[in-house]
N, C-alpha and C positions, 0 to 999 in steps of 0.2 A: 514292283509289278504293277502294270496299268490296271485301273479300275474297270471292271466288266460292267457295261451298261445293259439295262433291260431293253427289250425290243421297243417298248414305248418311248423310252428316252432317246434311243437312237433315232426313231421315226420322227420325233419332235425336232431334233437337230437338223435332220435332213429337210423336213418341211420348212423350217425357218430359213434355211439356205435357199431353197427353191424360190421362196418369195423375196429374195433380195436382201436378207439380213446379213450384215458384216460379221466377221469373226468376233469382234469385240462385242457386238450386240448379242450374238448367240451365247457367248460365255456369260454375259450378265444375266441373260434370261433363264439360262439352264443351270447356272452355278458350276459348270464344269471348266476345267482348265483349258488354256489355248491348245496344248498338244492333244487333249482328248477330243475337242471340237474339230481340230484340223484333221485328225484320223478319220472322221466320218464325212467331212464336207469336201475333202480333196477332189473326188471325182464327181461331185454332184454338178449338174448343169442347171444354172438358174433359168427359170422360166423367162421366155423372151420379154414379156411385158414389165418384168422387174429388173432387167439387165442395166438399163440406163440409171435407175435408181441406185444400184449397187456401185456402178462406176463412179457415180457422183460422190458417194460416201468415201470410196477408196481414194479418190482424187482429193477430197477434204483432208483425208488422214495424211497424205503426202505433203499438202500445203501446211498443215499443222506441224509436222515433223520438221519441215524446212524452217518455219517460223521459230520453233523451239531451238533449233541449231543456231539460228541467227542471234537469238536473245542470249543464248549461253556464250556464244563468242563475244558478244558486246560485253557481258558481265566479266568474262575472263580478261578482256583487255582493260577494264577499269581496275580489276583486282590486282593485275600484275603490270605495273608501270615500269619505269626503268629500274632493273634490279640493282640493289646496293651490294657491297662486298659480302655482307652478312647473308643476303639472300643467296648469292652464288655459293657460298660455303655450305648452306644448308641444302641447296640442290645437289651439290657435289657429295655431301654426306649421304643424302637419300638415294642417289643413283648408286653410290658405292655399296650402300647397305643391301640393295637388291641384286646388284650385279658383279661387285668386286670379290676378289679372293680375300681370304681372311688371314693370310700369312705374310703378303707383301703388297705394295701398291701396284696392283695388276688388275686390269679389267678386260674381259672379252665379251663382245656383243656383235649382233648382226645388224643392228639399227644404225645407219649412218647419222641420223639426227642425234641420237643419244651420244654417240661417240664424239660428234662435234661439240655438243653442250658439255660433255665431260672434260674434253681438252680445254675449252674456254674456261671452265671453272677452275681447273688446275692452275691457271695463270694467277688466280687469287692467292695462291700459296707461294708465288714467286718461282713456279716450275716453268722453265723455258722449254720450247719444243726440242731444243738440243739435248734436253734430259730425257726425252722419251725414246723408248725402244718399241718399235712397231713391227709386229709380224702378223701373218694372215693364215687362216685355214680356208682352203678351197677345195673344189672337187674336180674330178678328172675331166668332166664334160664342160667345165668353165674355162674361158680363155684367160690364161695367166696374165698377160699384159693388161687386158681390160680390167681385171680384178685389181692389179697393183695400181693402175691409174686411178681407178675409182677411189680406193682407200687413201691414197696419197693426197688426193684432192680433198677428201673428207677431213683429214688430220691437218692438212696444211703443210705438208713436207715434200721434199723432192723424192721422186720414186726410188732413187738409189738409197734412201734412208730406210726403206723397208728391208729389214735385215733377213727375214726368213719367210718362206712360203711353204707351207705344209700342205701337200695335196693328198686329200683323203680318197680312198678307193670308193667307187661307186658314183652314182649321179647325184646332182644337187637334190636336197630334200626341201619340199614345201616352198617357202618364198625366199630361200637363200640365194638370191640372184647373184650376189657378189661374195658369197662365203662369209666368214667371220673375221673380225679384226681384234687383235689383242694389243692393248696399249699399257706398256710397263714403264715405271719411272725408276730411273737409276738413282741410286743413293737416296732412296725415298723413304728411308726408315722414319726419320723425324716427321715428315708429312703424313705418313701412314698412321702413326700414333695419334696425331691430331685428328684425322678423319675418323678413326675408330672411336676416339674420345667423344667427338661430336655426335656420333651414332648412339653412344651410350647415354649422352645427355638427352637426346631426343626420346630415346626409349624410356628413360627415368621420369622425364617430365610429362610425357603423354600417357603414362599409366595411371 
């Protein structure tokens, strides 16, 4: 339940906004959370003589955010150079831990980048694309051929290799533009055991 502020506190938040203080400044000056401050300043019109000042602050925040993203991307590029076999197996285990089934080597997801990385990492186990059985879950309002073409390109297989398309009733939900792709490995019991063992080692050594 949201904290109820006194009229004096509310008035202070409003007055600070009117004279051009940013959300972060008001939060620091009043000690209230972002959500609380936002609730009271959402409809407040900043006085004309302070609008330029506020725009400059907001512009500075945008530039700072862009700079932080650039620095983070640079740091990530240094941390992750050319991945080794060990790196790919750890990525495979981590992906499978979060998204794979726990009974066979079988993963279902909506993210094409995740599917592509997963298939690439499977190669480190000697799993060829001919060992993959790919199926799709889609929706009535999505074009069947477009969805098949998309996932065939993502996995790197001919369209005819997609064995099953399960059409769910209703319209697509959220961002599922191409539905969901399931990648199952045939005769993958040995590989499945290795992946699950890697997951167990990660769990044990990071606790």
